[in-house]
C-alpha positions in Angstrom: -14.8 75.3 -73.0 -18.2 74.6 -74.4 -17.7 74.0 -78.1 -20.7 72.1 -79.4 -24.4 72.8 -79.7 -26.8 70.0 -80.8 -28.2 70.6 -84.2 -31.9 70.9 -83.7 -34.7 70.2 -81.2 -35.1 66.8 -83.0 -31.4 66.0 -82.4 -31.7 67.0 -78.8 -34.2 64.2 -78.4 -31.7 61.8 -80.0 -28.7 62.8 -78.0 -27.5 60.3 -75.4 -25.1 61.8 -72.8 -21.9 60.0 -71.8 -22.1 57.8 -74.8 -19.5 55.0 -74.9 -20.2 54.0 -78.5 -17.4 54.0 -81.0 -17.6 56.2 -84.0 -18.8 54.4 -87.1 -16.6 56.3 -89.6 -13.3 55.7 -91.4 -11.5 56.9 -88.3 -11.6 53.4 -86.9 -8.3 51.6 -87.0 -6.5 54.6 -88.5 -4.0 54.9 -85.6 -1.7 52.3 -87.2 -1.8 54.0 -90.6 -1.2 57.6 -89.8 0.8 59.4 -92.5 2.1 62.9 -92.8 0.6 65.1 -95.5 2.9 66.8 -98.0 0.8 69.9 -98.7 2.5 70.2 -102.0 2.1 73.6 -103.6 1.4 74.0 -107.3 1.4 76.8 -109.9 -2.4 76.4 -110.1 -2.8 78.2 -106.8 -2.8 82.0 -107.5 -2.9 83.1 -103.9 -0.5 81.9 -101.2 -1.0 83.0 -97.6 2.1 84.7 -96.1 4.0 82.5 -93.7 3.4 84.8 -90.7 -0.4 84.9 -91.2 -3.0 82.4 -90.2 -6.3 81.5 -91.9 -9.2 81.7 -89.4 -12.2 79.7 -90.6 -15.6 80.4 -89.1 -18.8 78.3 -89.6 -22.2 80.0 -89.9 -25.4 78.3 -88.5 -27.8 77.2 -91.2 -30.9 79.4 -91.5 -32.8 76.1 -91.5 -31.4 75.0 -88.2 -34.1 75.1 -85.6 -31.7 74.9 -82.6 -30.1 78.3 -83.4 -33.2 80.0 -84.9 -33.8 82.2 -81.8 -30.2 83.5 -81.9 -29.4 83.2 -85.6 -29.1 86.9 -86.2 -26.9 87.4 -83.2 -24.5 84.7 -84.4 -24.4 86.0 -88.0 -23.7 89.5 -86.7 -20.9 88.2 -84.4 -19.3 86.3 -87.3 -19.4 89.2 -89.7 -17.9 91.6 -87.1 -15.2 89.2 -86.2 -14.3 88.7 -89.9 -14.1 92.5 -90.3 -11.7 92.7 -87.3 -9.4 89.9 -88.8 -9.3 91.5 -92.2 -5.8 93.1 -93.0 -4.3 91.2 -90.0 -4.7 87.5 -90.6 -6.9 85.8 -93.3 -10.5 84.8 -92.7 -13.4 82.9 -94.4 -16.9 82.0 -93.3 -18.4 78.7 -94.3 -22.2 78.8 -94.9 -24.7 76.8 -96.8 -26.5 78.2 -99.9 -29.7 79.2 -98.0 -27.7 81.1 -95.4 -25.4 83.0 -97.8 -27.9 85.8 -98.5 -27.8 86.7 -94.8 -24.1 87.2 -94.9 -23.6 88.7 -98.4 -24.6 92.3 -97.3 -22.3 92.1 -94.3 -19.2 90.3 -95.5 -17.1 90.7 -98.6 -17.6 87.9 -101.2 -14.0 86.8 -100.9 -14.6 85.9 -97.3 -17.5 83.6 -98.0 -17.3 79.9 -99.0 -20.3 77.7 -99.6 -20.2 74.6 -97.4 -22.8 72.4 -95.6 -21.2 72.2 -92.2 -23.7 70.9 -89.5 -22.5 73.1 -86.6 -20.9 76.4 -85.6 -18.4 75.2 -83.0 -15.9 74.2 -85.6 -12.9 74.2 -83.2 -14.1 70.9 -81.8 -14.3 68.8 -85.0 -11.6 70.4 -87.1 -7.9 69.4 -87.1 -5.7 70.8 -84.4 -2.3 72.6 -84.4 -2.4 75.1 -87.3 0.9 74.1 -88.9 0.3 70.3 -88.6 -3.5 69.8 -89.1 -3.9 66.7 -86.9 -7.4 65.2 -86.9 -8.6 63.4 -83.8 -11.8 61.3 -83.4 -14.6 63.7 -82.6 -16.7 61.6 -80.2 -17.4 63.7 -77.0 -19.2 61.9 -74.2 -21.6 64.8 -73.7 -23.6 63.9 -76.8 -24.6 60.8 -78.8 -22.3 59.1 -81.3 -25.0 59.7 -83.9 -24.9 63.5 -83.5 -21.1 63.5 -83.4 -20.9 61.5 -86.6 -23.4 63.8 -88.4 -21.4 66.9 -87.6 -18.0 65.3 -88.2 -19.0 63.7 -91.4 -20.4 67.0 -92.8 -17.0 68.6 -92.1 -15.0 65.7 -93.6 -17.2 65.6 -96.7 -16.4 69.3 -97.4 -12.8 68.8 -96.4 -12.1 66.1 -98.8 -14.2 67.5 -101.6 -12.1 70.7 -101.3 -8.9 68.8 -101.9 -7.6 69.4 -98.4 -5.3 67.0 -96.5 -4.8 66.1 -92.9 -1.3 66.2 -91.7 -2.1 63.1 -89.5 -5.3 61.3 -88.6 -5.9 59.3 -85.4 -8.7 57.3 -83.8 -7.8 58.8 -80.4 -10.8 60.7 -79.0 -10.1 64.4 -78.4 -12.0 67.6 -79.0 -10.2 70.5 -80.6 -11.4 72.7 -77.7 -9.3 70.5 -75.4 -6.1 71.2 -77.2 -4.2 74.4 -76.3 -0.8 74.8 -77.8 2.0 77.4 -77.8 2.6 77.2 -81.6 5.8 75.3 -81.1 6.5 72.4 -78.7 3.9 72.5 -75.9 0.4 71.2 -75.6 -2.2 71.3 -72.8 -5.2 69.0 -72.5 -7.4 68.2 -69.5 -7.8 64.7 -68.0 -11.0 64.4 -70.0 -8.7 62.8 -72.5 -8.1 60.0 -70.0 -11.8 59.5 -69.5 -12.4 59.3 -73.3 -9.4 57.0 -73.8 -9.3 54.8 -70.7 -6.8 52.4 -72.2 -4.1 54.9 -71.2 -2.5 55.9 -67.9 -1.6 59.5 -67.5 2.0 58.7 -68.3 1.3 56.7 -71.4 -1.3 59.3 -72.6 1.3 62.0 -72.5 3.7 59.9 -74.4 1.1 59.0 -77.0 0.0 62.6 -77.5 3.7 63.7 -77.9 4.1 61.2 -80.6 0.9 61.9 -82.5 1.2 65.7 -82.3 4.9 65.8 -82.8 5.6 67.9 -79.7 8.1 67.4 -76.9 6.0 68.6 -73.9 2.4 67.7 -72.9 0.6 68.7 -69.7 -2.6 66.9 -68.6 -4.4 69.2 -66.1 -7.6 68.5 -64.1 -10.7 69.6 -65.9 -13.0 72.1 -64.2 -15.6 70.5 -62.0 -19.1 70.7 -63.6 -17.9 71.6 -67.1 -19.8 69.3 -69.5 -17.0 69.5 -72.1 -13.9 69.3 -70.0 -12.0 71.6 -72.4 -8.7 73.3 -71.7 -9.4 76.4 -73.8 -11.8 77.7 -71.1 -9.0 77.4 -68.5 -5.9 78.9 -70.1 -4.1 80.3 -73.1 -0.5 80.7 -74.2 0.4 84.4 -74.9 3.8 83.3 -76.2 5.9 80.1 -76.2 6.7 80.4 -72.5 3.8 82.3 -70.9 0.4 80.9 -69.8 -2.5 83.0 -68.7 -4.5 80.8 -66.3 -8.1 81.5 -65.3 -8.0 81.7 -61.6 -8.7 78.5 -59.7 -9.0 77.8 -56.0 -8.0 75.1 -53.5 -6.8 71.7 -54.6 -7.7 72.3 -58.3 -5.4 75.3 -58.4 -2.5 73.4 -56.7 -2.8 70.4 -59.0 -3.1 72.5 -62.2 -0.2 74.8 -61.5 2.0 71.8 -60.4 1.2 69.9 -63.5 2.0 72.9 -65.7 5.3 73.6 -64.0 6.4 70.0 -64.0 5.5 69.5 -67.7 6.9 72.8 -69.0 10.2 73.7 -67.3 10.6 77.4 -66.9 7.0 78.3 -67.8 5.7 81.6 -66.6 2.1 81.4 -65.3 0.0 84.5 -64.9 -3.3 84.0 -63.1 -6.4 85.8 -64.5 -8.9 87.1 -62.0 -12.1 85.0 -61.9 -15.0 87.3 -62.9 -17.1 84.4 -64.1 -20.8 84.5 -63.3 -22.3 81.0 -63.3 -25.0 80.7 -65.9 -26.1 78.2 -68.5 -28.0 77.9 -71.8 -29.4 74.6 -73.1 -27.5 72.7 -70.4 -24.1 74.2 -71.1 -22.2 76.6 -68.9 -21.8 80.1 -70.1 -18.4 81.3 -71.4 -19.0 85.0 -70.6 -16.1 86.6 -68.8 -13.8 83.8 -69.8 -11.1 86.0 -71.4 -8.6 83.1 -72.0 -10.8 81.7 -74.8 -8.8 83.8 -77.3 -7.5 83.0 -80.7 -3.7 83.3 -80.8 -1.8 83.6 -84.1 1.8 84.6 -85.0 1.2 88.3 -84.6 -2.2 88.8 -83.0 -4.3 87.7 -80.1 -8.1 88.0 -80.7 -9.5 88.5 -77.2 -13.2 88.1 -76.4 -14.8 91.1 -74.6 -18.2 90.9 -72.8 -19.2 94.5 -72.0 -19.4 93.6 -68.3 -16.9 96.1 -66.9 -13.7 93.9 -67.0 -12.7 94.3 -70.6 -10.2 97.1 -70.2 -8.5 95.4 -67.2 -8.1 92.1 -69.1 -7.0 93.8 -72.3 -4.2 95.5 -70.4 -3.3 92.3 -68.6 -2.9 90.4 -71.9 -1.0 93.2 -73.5 1.5 93.2 -70.5 2.2 89.6 -71.1 2.7 89.4 -74.9 4.6 91.0 -77.8 1.6 90.3 -80.0 -1.0 92.9 -80.9 -4.2 92.3 -78.9 -7.5 92.8 -80.8 -10.7 93.0 -78.7 -13.6 91.0 -80.2 -17.1 91.7 -78.8 -18.5 88.3 -77.8 -21.4 89.1 -75.5 -23.9 88.0 -78.2 -22.6 84.5 -78.3 -20.8 83.7 -75.0 -24.0 82.8 -73.2 -24.2 79.7 -75.4 -21.0 78.3 -73.8 -18.2 79.4 -76.1 -16.8 82.4 -77.8 -13.9 83.5 -80.0 -11.7 80.4 -79.9 -14.5 77.9 -79.8 -16.1 79.4 -83.0 -12.9 79.2 -85.1 -10.5 76.8 -86.8 -6.9 77.9 -87.4 -5.1 76.8 -90.6 -1.6 77.4 -92.0 0.3 76.0 -94.9 -1.1 74.2 -97.9 -4.7 73.8 -96.6 -4.9 77.5 -95.9 -3.8 78.3 -99.5 -6.3 75.8 -100.9 -9.2 77.2 -98.9 -8.5 80.7 -99.9 -8.5 79.8 -103.5 -11.8 77.8 -103.4 -13.8 80.8 -104.7 -11.6 81.3 -107.8 
């Protein structure tokens, strides 16, 4: 799923597609020194998130960002509405810079706002994956220049470390967060974009490496969708529970290869195919995410499902409800999906010590 937009018109001129440059940050050579974070709790933390709740972190565009200026109000309204839907279910905060805060303060309660200078809105891609484990991969997608990737990633890491947060593990393997779909337990799906980005691995060794790094027992590497600039798995499928996958309908050889890989990698998996209502469109060179219902945020008790006001919302809501014990919450996403991502792409999921620390940053 499309989970990145370049920062401004100036940066668009700087971006080099299919960059093979290595990221010039502290991620280099970290593979050999990965360590597990302890997330130690202290008495100085007055609020502790319940164990069955997830913190969902959203990132607002800067009002000074030329790239988003034409759609700034739409994005702000989407974030504010999504935050209101999450309230009293899971936890939620919106990160925004000081100049952007006034545009949110009359729409969002103060306890949901945290000042931070994050350079982009598609936080799923450059934040750590797996809510309970917080594993940080090298954010270096081949659809943009290394310079742009570093600018975005460094802005996130600066705030992350300044806030006293800890990665559960950090690795120099290249992988976007939008290309990691997990079941919350032992299963992870990525596309074969991972093999393109990390050509030192065969498919077999890549799966073994990902199992070790992420601490899971089962990994599937499925074919990416032809023509998708990002090659992300979260525009293709979602887990509705530990043993059920909703798969956006594919055709021909792609369908056969994807289903075979999922069944071979996940013994006993239930696969439910979702009707393909996608209408091909693009914005700034990225494919639309409208009518991609599997781009949902899945937490312990809830599924936040994007809706698009195109006549298929009720059908998809009922389909997801029929295949989960979780409560399904519709989230209007028609004002953002045309940019190439929606509910999942615009969120970072956090549990444990990092969630507690983030929720207490305003105290």
